[in-house]
N, C-alpha and C positions, 0 to 999 in steps of 0.2 A: 237928841240928848245918848247920855251912856248910859249903860248900866251901873246900878248901885257899887260905891266903891271898897273899898277891899278891907272884909270883916275881921280876918284873921292877920296873925304875923306873915307879913308880904314873900317873905322868901318861901314860908315852911308851907304854903297854901296845896294840898296834891302832895307834897313832896313824898317820895316812897322811902323803907328805908333802906336807909345805905347799906355798901356790901364790902369790904375789905378785899374782894378777892383781884388781882393782877396779872389774871391770864388776857393774851392778844382776844382782840372782839371785833366781828366786821359789823360799818353801819353801812344801811341802803339807803339812800334821800330819793324818795316818790314824794310828786303834786301831779293838782288836775286832772284827775283819774275821769271826772264828770261821768261817774256811772249814772248808767241810764240816757246817757245821750244818743247811743245807739244800737242797736244790737253787734256789732260791730267792736266797739269799746265796751264794751258790757265782756263779750269773748276776751279784748286784749288783756283788759284785768282781769280776768280770772285766770290766764293763763302767766300775768304777772305774778298772781299772788302763791298760783300753785310752785313759779318754778324762784321766788323768795324761800319756799319752805323748804323745798328740795333742796335748796341752796346751800341749806343751812346760815343764813344768816342771821346773827345773831338779833339786830335790833332793825326796825322800819321805823323810819322817821316820816311823814305822812305830811305836806305843808300845805293842806286846804285845797277846796275847789273837791273836794271827796264824791259831792256828787252834782248832779249838773244843773237842777231842777228845787234840788230842797227837799225832797218828797218823804215823805218814811217808806215809799215803797221802794227808793233809791237807796234808802241806809239799809232797808233789809237786804236788797241783793249787796251790798258791799261787805257787812256783816258776815252775810257766806259765805263771802270768797275772804275775807282776809283773818274771817272768826279764828280759826286756828292759832293764826298769828298774834290775836288781842287776847286770847283765853291764856296764851301761853305768857304773857306779860314782856311781849316781845313787839310790837307796837307801840309808836307813841305816835298821837294827830292834832293838830289845830286845825283848825274851820277856815275857811276861805267864804270869798263873796257867795261863792253861787251857791255856797250849804245854807245860805240866810235866805234865798229862794221861796217860793213856796209855803212850805208849812215848816220853814226857818229851822231846821234839825242840829242847826250850829250848836245851839246849849246843848243837845245832848251827845255830840263829839266834843265837847269841853265845857261840862259844867263848872258854876261857880266863877272863880275871879277870873279876870283877863290876864292875869300875869301867873304862871305856876310853874313847880317845878316838880321833873321826875328823874331821879334816881336809878339809875343801874351798876352795875360794876365798874368802873373804872370810866362811868360816863353819866355828865352833869347835864341832863337839857333843858333851859330854862324857852318854855314854849309861853308865846305871847296870843293874842287874842286880837287880830290888826282889824278887823271886822269892827261894824256899826252898822247904825236901822237905817242909814241912808245904803245900806246895799240890800236891801227891801226888794230895792227897781233892778232890773235888767241893765236899766240905762247908768246906772251910780257904783261900778264896779271899785273904784277907787276905796283905798283902807284909809285908816285910821290910828292917830296915836295919839295923847296927850299927855300933860304933867305927872300925873299920876301914873299911868303906864309908864313913864319914863323911871318916876323914883319906883316903881313894881320892880323894873327889871335892875336899877340900882339894886336894890336889896336882897335879889334875887342873885347876883353877879358875886356880893359881899361876902356872901352865904357857901360861895360855891368852896368844898373842900380841896385840901391840895391833892395831886397825883388824880386826878381826873380830866379826863376832855372836856372841856366846857365849850355847851352847843346854844347858838339861841335858835330857835324853830319860830316862824311866822310863816303868812303865806303871802303879804304882799313884799314887792320889792323897796329895798332902801334907798337904791341910787338911781341914777334916770338910766334908762334902756333904751336902744335904737326901738321906732314901731316896727312891727313885724307886718304888718300888711297892708294894703287900700285902705281897708277901714279904720283903723287905727292910723294911718296921715290924718286922714280927715277929720277922724275925733279930735286929735291933737290941733288940727287946723280951726276948727270950730270952737276949740277953747273948752272941750271936755275933760276931765280929769281920769277918766274912766281908763288910762294907760299911764298917767302918771304916777310915780313915786311917791311914797310916805312923805310928806311934809317936813315930819319932825327925822326922819331915818336918818341925816346923816348926825342928828342931836344924839340919836341911839347908838351908831355908831364911835363917837367921842367917849360917849360912855365907856362901852365894852371895850376901848383899846384896851391893852395889856389885861385883860381879865377874861377874852373869850378866845377860841380857837377857830370857831368854825361859827358862821351865820348861812341857817340853808332857810330858802324862801321858793315860792314858786310863784303863781297867778300871770306869769307872760310864761309863751309857750316855746320857746326857744331856750334852750340849753345855753348859760355864760357864767363865767368865773370871773372873780376880781382877787387878785394877791394886795392886802392894805397891810401896811406899816411892817416894821422888819424886825430884827434881833431887840428883844431876847424873846419875843412873843407876838409871834406875826399871829394878823386874826386875815381868815379867806372868805368870803362869799360867795354860793354857789346858789345857782336858780336852775331847779331840777330840769324847767320845760315840761311838755306835757308827756307825762311816764305811757300813758297809752298809744298815744301817736308816734313818740318818739320807738318805742317797744324796747325800751332798753333805760337802765337804770344807772345812777353814781352807786359804788360802794365803796365806802374808807375802811381803811383798816388803823387798830390804836392799840397802842403796846397794854392797854388796860392801866397805865399807870401813868395817864395825862399828856401822852404825845402820839401826832399822827405817825402811821408807820408809809412814809412815802404821799405819792398824789395818789388822787383814787383814780380808780379803773371803774371802767364801763361794764356792766352784765347786760347780755344783749338776750334777750325772750323771745325762745325759737319761733318762725315762724311756720305756722303747719306748712305740711307738704304734701297737699292731696295724692293717693294714687302710687306713694312713691315705692313704697312695701308690692303694690301688683306690677310693677315693671319691673321688676328685678325677675319674676317667671319668666321660664322659656318661652319663646314665640314660637306662634302657631300659625302657620298660613292654610288655612283649608283651601284656599279655590288651587293652588300651585301644588297641594297631596291627591288634588282629583288632577289635574292636568298631567303630574308624573303618574298615577294610576294607569290613565286613559293611554300614556304614552308607551306604557309597560306593556300592555294587555296588546297592543298592537304589535309592538317586536315581536312579540312570543305568535303572534299567527301570522307573521310573517316567515319565521324560520318553520 
């Protein structure tokens, strides 16, 4: 069963006050952080958050699998890392299937309706919760969209104001993607839906045609992109991959008036380089110094 249907006008649930600013802005797309999976993952996520804040990224869109086991402890870690971005209104989040495990923190990440709208200066984000009750199981990671969800997306896109970059953000992929490793190939061969695209994914793309500029998602851990349709309004689909494994995120720039400024660029998270500062110190050679002193003493004795 799905969660209860939409109780408020579809396009305006969760909509923030619109701004008229038209200055350029940068958007970072992160996904599949899997906070709590390991100490290394947590360290990578923390360094990513620090980089995003230090790089003056205007907005960060996180497309699910924020946590690894869906626990309150993992959510607390995520909030500790990304809290400054969230407090400044710079973080936009949708849940993923891993967030439905354990304590099911998915509803905390995105309380309320399954389709919501977030508006920032020059940016209009349609947030879609593509998770479902079956995601409470590790074995059922695939997503779900139904007619009510698609109708809500329709209404949200209809309400998009002119002069805004329109983005659809969700966790699960809309189009078929290659299996990434042996376990995924085995899963597909056995008929499991874990790696399958959303069954209504193509329907969503058809409805969004001509009304949306970017579709941002995660779920699959290898980044990919596709440019769909042509002029007058092309639409591009981007899979972020696993940001904590990749150590890099895509950054999109827009002009604040509804247009992208070229292709996205990769922002790399610096890898810790232990001992690099110490390596610049002048080398010392105790053994060689002792040998030199002994040789000098022998030479003076001979003279």
